[in-house]
LOPA-483807 format. One record per atom (N, C-alpha, C): residue number from 1; residue in three letters; x, y, z. Coordinates in nm, 4 decimals. Example, Ala and Ser with C-alpha at 12.3 -4.5 7.8 and 13.67 -1.06 7.14 Angstrom:
<marnu 1,'ALA',<1.3190,-0.5690,0.7800>>
<marnu 1,'ALA',<1.2300,-0.4500,0.7800>>
<marnu 1,'ALA',<1.3200,-0.3300,0.7800>>
<marnu 2,'SER',<1.2850,-0.2250,0.7080>>
<marnu 2,'SER',<1.3670,-0.1060,0.7140>>
<marnu 2,'SER',<1.2900,0.0030,0.7870>>
END
This chain:
<marnu 1,'MET',<-0.5698,-1.1357,0.1954>>
<marnu 1,'MET',<-0.6046,-1.0058,0.1579>>
<marnu 1,'MET',<-0.5120,-0.9620,0.0388>>
<marnu 2,'THR',<-0.5631,-0.9114,-0.0619>>
<marnu 2,'THR',<-0.4795,-0.8746,-0.1804>>
<marnu 2,'THR',<-0.5017,-0.7209,-0.1975>>
<marnu 3,'PHE',<-0.3935,-0.6563,-0.2452>>
<marnu 3,'PHE',<-0.4104,-0.5155,-0.2890>>
<marnu 3,'PHE',<-0.3225,-0.4913,-0.4093>>
<marnu 4,'SER',<-0.3568,-0.3944,-0.4860>>
<marnu 4,'SER',<-0.2811,-0.3637,-0.5980>>
<marnu 4,'SER',<-0.2436,-0.2188,-0.6038>>
<marnu 5,'VAL',<-0.1242,-0.1821,-0.6604>>
<marnu 5,'VAL',<-0.0795,-0.0510,-0.6785>>
<marnu 5,'VAL',<-0.0476,-0.0319,-0.8258>>
<marnu 6,'CYS',<-0.0564,0.0948,-0.8687>>
<marnu 6,'CYS',<-0.0228,0.1261,-1.0065>>
<marnu 6,'CYS',<0.0710,0.2435,-1.0089>>
<marnu 7,'LEU',<0.1917,0.2266,-1.0499>>
<marnu 7,'LEU',<0.2805,0.3321,-1.0590>>
<marnu 7,'LEU',<0.2720,0.3961,-1.2004>>
<marnu 8,'LYS',<0.2898,0.5292,-1.2067>>
<marnu 8,'LYS',<0.2808,0.5932,-1.3293>>
<marnu 8,'LYS',<0.3589,0.5333,-1.4408>>
<marnu 9,'GLY',<0.2998,0.5037,-1.5530>>
<marnu 9,'GLY',<0.3744,0.4431,-1.6637>>
<marnu 9,'GLY',<0.4025,0.2960,-1.6513>>
<marnu 10,'GLU',<0.3535,0.2310,-1.5487>>
<marnu 10,'GLU',<0.3717,0.0858,-1.5248>>
<marnu 10,'GLU',<0.2458,0.0202,-1.5045>>
<marnu 11,'GLN',<0.2425,-0.1095,-1.5258>>
<marnu 11,'GLN',<0.1260,-0.1857,-1.5046>>
<marnu 11,'GLN',<0.0876,-0.1958,-1.3536>>
<marnu 12,'THR',<-0.0434,-0.2238,-1.3323>>
<marnu 12,'THR',<-0.0817,-0.2353,-1.1845>>
<marnu 12,'THR',<-0.0072,-0.3578,-1.1387>>
<marnu 13,'ALA',<0.0385,-0.3389,-1.0126>>
<marnu 13,'ALA',<0.1022,-0.4543,-0.9435>>
<marnu 13,'ALA',<0.0122,-0.5073,-0.8372>>
<marnu 14,'MET',<-0.0134,-0.6309,-0.8292>>
<marnu 14,'MET',<-0.0970,-0.7011,-0.7257>>
<marnu 14,'MET',<-0.0079,-0.7550,-0.6160>>
<marnu 15,'ALA',<-0.0384,-0.7335,-0.4973>>
<marnu 15,'ALA',<0.0405,-0.7893,-0.3835>>
<marnu 15,'ALA',<-0.0626,-0.8574,-0.2883>>
<marnu 16,'ILE',<-0.0115,-0.9562,-0.2275>>
<marnu 16,'ILE',<-0.0916,-1.0369,-0.1283>>
<marnu 16,'ILE',<-0.0296,-1.0086,0.0094>>
<marnu 17,'ALA',<-0.1171,-0.9563,0.0977>>
<marnu 17,'ALA',<-0.0754,-0.9242,0.2395>>
<marnu 17,'ALA',<-0.0760,-1.0528,0.3219>>
<marnu 18,'SER',<0.0333,-1.0850,0.3786>>
<marnu 18,'SER',<0.0463,-1.2045,0.4593>>
<marnu 18,'SER',<-0.0206,-1.1826,0.5932>>
<marnu 19,'GLU',<-0.0578,-1.0671,0.6251>>
<marnu 19,'GLU',<-0.1204,-1.0395,0.7506>>
<marnu 19,'GLU',<-0.2387,-0.9478,0.7251>>
<marnu 20,'MET',<-0.3360,-0.9410,0.8177>>
<marnu 20,'MET',<-0.4506,-0.8547,0.7978>>
<marnu 20,'MET',<-0.4072,-0.7089,0.8043>>
<marnu 21,'PRO',<-0.4614,-0.6246,0.7190>>
<marnu 21,'PRO',<-0.4307,-0.4818,0.7195>>
<marnu 21,'PRO',<-0.4973,-0.4234,0.8402>>
<marnu 22,'LEU',<-0.4624,-0.2979,0.8757>>
<marnu 22,'LEU',<-0.5228,-0.2304,0.9897>>
<marnu 22,'LEU',<-0.6562,-0.1758,0.9330>>
<marnu 23,'LEU',<-0.7606,-0.2043,1.0175>>
<marnu 23,'LEU',<-0.8968,-0.1626,0.9813>>
<marnu 23,'LEU',<-0.9452,-0.0582,1.0790>>
<marnu 24,'ASP',<-1.0415,0.0287,1.0262>>
<marnu 24,'ASP',<-1.1082,0.1201,1.1227>>
<marnu 24,'ASP',<-1.2303,0.0517,1.1772>>
<marnu 25,'ASP',<-1.3118,0.1205,1.2548>>
<marnu 25,'ASP',<-1.4354,0.0757,1.3172>>
<marnu 25,'ASP',<-1.5346,0.0219,1.2167>>
<marnu 26,'GLU',<-1.5331,0.0780,1.1002>>
<marnu 26,'GLU',<-1.6291,0.0441,0.9938>>
<marnu 26,'GLU',<-1.5807,-0.0605,0.8943>>
<marnu 27,'GLY',<-1.4603,-0.1183,0.9268>>
<marnu 27,'GLY',<-1.4113,-0.2150,0.8441>>
<marnu 27,'GLY',<-1.3317,-0.1701,0.7183>>
<marnu 28,'ARG',<-1.3086,-0.0366,0.7105>>
<marnu 28,'ARG',<-1.2293,0.0113,0.5953>>
<marnu 28,'ARG',<-1.0808,0.0036,0.6277>>
<marnu 29,'VAL',<-1.0022,-0.0248,0.5225>>
<marnu 29,'VAL',<-0.8582,-0.0421,0.5421>>
<marnu 29,'VAL',<-0.7957,0.0928,0.5681>>
<marnu 30,'MET',<-0.7164,0.0970,0.6799>>
<marnu 30,'MET',<-0.6482,0.2257,0.7175>>
<marnu 30,'MET',<-0.5007,0.2188,0.6724>>
<marnu 31,'ALA',<-0.4359,0.1017,0.6688>>
<marnu 31,'ALA',<-0.2970,0.0847,0.6402>>
<marnu 31,'ALA',<-0.2662,-0.0515,0.5860>>
<marnu 32,'VAL',<-0.1668,-0.0551,0.5035>>
<marnu 32,'VAL',<-0.1132,-0.1812,0.4461>>
<marnu 32,'VAL',<0.0365,-0.1761,0.4453>>
<marnu 33,'ARG',<0.0919,-0.2985,0.4327>>
<marnu 33,'ARG',<0.2416,-0.3053,0.4169>>
<marnu 33,'ARG',<0.2825,-0.2706,0.2729>>
<marnu 34,'CYS',<0.3743,-0.1820,0.2545>>
<marnu 34,'CYS',<0.4146,-0.1394,0.1241>>
<marnu 34,'CYS',<0.4727,-0.2582,0.0380>>
<marnu 35,'PRO',<0.4278,-0.2721,-0.0827>>
<marnu 35,'PRO',<0.4704,-0.3864,-0.1673>>
<marnu 35,'PRO',<0.6004,-0.3637,-0.2384>>
<marnu 36,'ALA',<0.6586,-0.2470,-0.2274>>
<marnu 36,'ALA',<0.7850,-0.2116,-0.2987>>
<marnu 36,'ALA',<0.8987,-0.3069,-0.2465>>
<marnu 37,'ALA',<0.9818,-0.3557,-0.3450>>
<marnu 37,'ALA',<1.0941,-0.4332,-0.3041>>
<marnu 37,'ALA',<1.1892,-0.3594,-0.2132>>
<marnu 38,'GLY',<1.2327,-0.4118,-0.1057>>
<marnu 38,'GLY',<1.3218,-0.3514,-0.0115>>
<marnu 38,'GLY',<1.2586,-0.2551,0.0936>>
<marnu 39,'CYS',<1.1223,-0.2342,0.0767>>
<marnu 39,'CYS',<1.0556,-0.1351,0.1704>>
<marnu 39,'CYS',<0.9888,-0.2153,0.2771>>
<marnu 40,'GLY',<0.8668,-0.2556,0.2528>>
<marnu 40,'GLY',<0.7837,-0.3329,0.3543>>
<marnu 40,'GLY',<0.7323,-0.2522,0.4677>>
<marnu 41,'ALA',<0.7397,-0.1182,0.4627>>
<marnu 41,'ALA',<0.6882,-0.0390,0.5718>>
<marnu 41,'ALA',<0.5365,-0.0449,0.5816>>
<marnu 42,'VAL',<0.4808,-0.0340,0.7075>>
<marnu 42,'VAL',<0.3307,-0.0331,0.7226>>
<marnu 42,'VAL',<0.2951,0.1173,0.6848>>
<marnu 43,'VAL',<0.2170,0.1357,0.5878>>
<marnu 43,'VAL',<0.1818,0.2724,0.5426>>
<marnu 43,'VAL',<0.0342,0.2990,0.5532>>
<marnu 44,'ASP',<0.0057,0.4216,0.5975>>
<marnu 44,'ASP',<-0.1293,0.4698,0.6049>>
<marnu 44,'ASP',<-0.1926,0.4816,0.4640>>
<marnu 45,'LEU',<-0.3236,0.4597,0.4545>>
<marnu 45,'LEU',<-0.3891,0.4912,0.3266>>
<marnu 45,'LEU',<-0.4660,0.6206,0.3522>>
<marnu 46,'ILE',<-0.4416,0.7149,0.2656>>
<marnu 46,'ILE',<-0.5161,0.8428,0.2761>>
<marnu 46,'ILE',<-0.5899,0.8664,0.1436>>
<marnu 47,'ASN',<-0.7234,0.8755,0.1430>>
<marnu 47,'ASN',<-0.8000,0.8900,0.0259>>
<marnu 47,'ASN',<-0.7609,0.7857,-0.0788>>
<marnu 48,'GLY',<-0.7423,0.6593,-0.0419>>
<marnu 48,'GLY',<-0.7131,0.5489,-0.1398>>
<marnu 48,'GLY',<-0.5738,0.5467,-0.1872>>
<marnu 49,'ARG',<-0.4864,0.6246,-0.1314>>
<marnu 49,'ARG',<-0.3455,0.6326,-0.1771>>
<marnu 49,'ARG',<-0.2524,0.6036,-0.0612>>
<marnu 50,'LEU',<-0.1320,0.5457,-0.0958>>
<marnu 50,'LEU',<-0.0345,0.5182,0.0031>>
<marnu 50,'LEU',<0.0184,0.6491,0.0531>>
<marnu 51,'ASP',<0.0423,0.6694,0.1772>>
<marnu 51,'ASP',<0.0869,0.7879,0.2403>>
<marnu 51,'ASP',<0.2363,0.8049,0.2062>>
<marnu 52,'ARG',<0.2899,0.9231,0.2067>>
<marnu 52,'ARG',<0.4324,0.9475,0.1829>>
<marnu 52,'ARG',<0.5148,0.8682,0.2908>>
<marnu 53,'HIS',<0.6140,0.7829,0.2439>>
<marnu 53,'HIS',<0.6958,0.7244,0.3398>>
<marnu 53,'HIS',<0.8354,0.7056,0.2743>>
<marnu 54,'PHE',<0.9360,0.6652,0.3514>>
<marnu 54,'PHE',<1.0726,0.6589,0.3155>>
<marnu 54,'PHE',<1.1356,0.5187,0.3323>>
<marnu 55,'VAL',<1.2265,0.4838,0.2425>>
<marnu 55,'VAL',<1.3057,0.3653,0.2540>>
<marnu 55,'VAL',<1.4531,0.4000,0.2295>>
<marnu 56,'ARG',<1.5339,0.3653,0.3141>>
<marnu 56,'ARG',<1.6823,0.3957,0.3122>>
<marnu 56,'ARG',<1.7038,0.5402,0.2852>>
<marnu 57,'GLY',<1.6348,0.6227,0.3610>>
<marnu 57,'GLY',<1.6505,0.7696,0.3612>>
<marnu 57,'GLY',<1.5951,0.8463,0.2372>>
<marnu 58,'GLN',<1.5334,0.7735,0.1425>>
<marnu 58,'GLN',<1.4732,0.8372,0.0329>>
<marnu 58,'GLN',<1.3224,0.8069,0.0288>>
<marnu 59,'GLU',<1.2539,0.9024,-0.0338>>
<marnu 59,'GLU',<1.1021,0.8752,-0.0496>>
<marnu 59,'GLU',<1.0842,0.7450,-0.1241>>
<marnu 60,'CYS',<0.9889,0.6639,-0.0808>>
<marnu 60,'CYS',<0.9641,0.5390,-0.1508>>
<marnu 60,'CYS',<0.8786,0.5687,-0.2788>>
<marnu 61,'ARG',<0.9156,0.4965,-0.3833>>
<marnu 61,'ARG',<0.8488,0.5216,-0.5050>>
<marnu 61,'ARG',<0.7025,0.4954,-0.5121>>
<marnu 62,'THR',<0.6453,0.4225,-0.4095>>
<marnu 62,'THR',<0.5047,0.3985,-0.3985>>
<marnu 62,'THR',<0.4260,0.5038,-0.3252>>
<marnu 63,'SER',<0.5002,0.6033,-0.2749>>
<marnu 63,'SER',<0.4401,0.7166,-0.2002>>
<marnu 63,'SER',<0.3289,0.7851,-0.2956>>
<marnu 64,'GLY',<0.2168,0.7941,-0.2478>>
<marnu 64,'GLY',<0.1072,0.8571,-0.3268>>
<marnu 64,'GLY',<0.0394,0.7836,-0.4270>>
<marnu 65,'VAL',<0.0776,0.6559,-0.4525>>
<marnu 65,'VAL',<0.0092,0.5794,-0.5595>>
<marnu 65,'VAL',<-0.1223,0.5297,-0.5111>>
<marnu 66,'PRO',<-0.2248,0.5109,-0.6010>>
<marnu 66,'PRO',<-0.3507,0.4565,-0.5636>>
<marnu 66,'PRO',<-0.3492,0.3097,-0.5299>>
<marnu 67,'VAL',<-0.4217,0.2704,-0.4407>>
<marnu 67,'VAL',<-0.4258,0.1292,-0.3939>>
<marnu 67,'VAL',<-0.5670,0.0720,-0.3971>>
<marnu 68,'MET',<-0.5783,-0.0450,-0.4499>>
<marnu 68,'MET',<-0.7050,-0.1192,-0.4549>>
<marnu 68,'MET',<-0.6919,-0.2377,-0.3622>>
<marnu 69,'VAL',<-0.7866,-0.2524,-0.2683>>
<marnu 69,'VAL',<-0.7725,-0.3519,-0.1653>>
<marnu 69,'VAL',<-0.8956,-0.4449,-0.1854>>
<marnu 70,'GLY',<-0.8733,-0.5716,-0.1743>>
<marnu 70,'GLY',<-0.9797,-0.6760,-0.1900>>
<marnu 70,'GLY',<-0.9416,-0.7965,-0.1189>>
<marnu 71,'GLU',<-1.0398,-0.8882,-0.1030>>
<marnu 71,'GLU',<-1.0107,-1.0181,-0.0418>>
<marnu 71,'GLU',<-0.9586,-1.1171,-0.1373>>
<marnu 72,'GLY',<-0.8730,-1.1945,-0.1060>>
<marnu 72,'GLY',<-0.8189,-1.2859,-0.1951>>
<marnu 72,'GLY',<-0.7466,-1.3955,-0.1303>>
END
């Protein structure tokens, strides 16, 4: 499974999930592991964006960024 995130002002980053993401009953992705260095939290996807989450007491820079999920 691959997914990509695009931070404002940066190129799209592609990440490969080493495990299957959490899926709902219809096969849609509900959560993925955050690709940010030093984070790795399992984060809910809300309307195609990573939900707000924290790393080391601060909001992770990938909070709210759009995510593209695909097989790879």
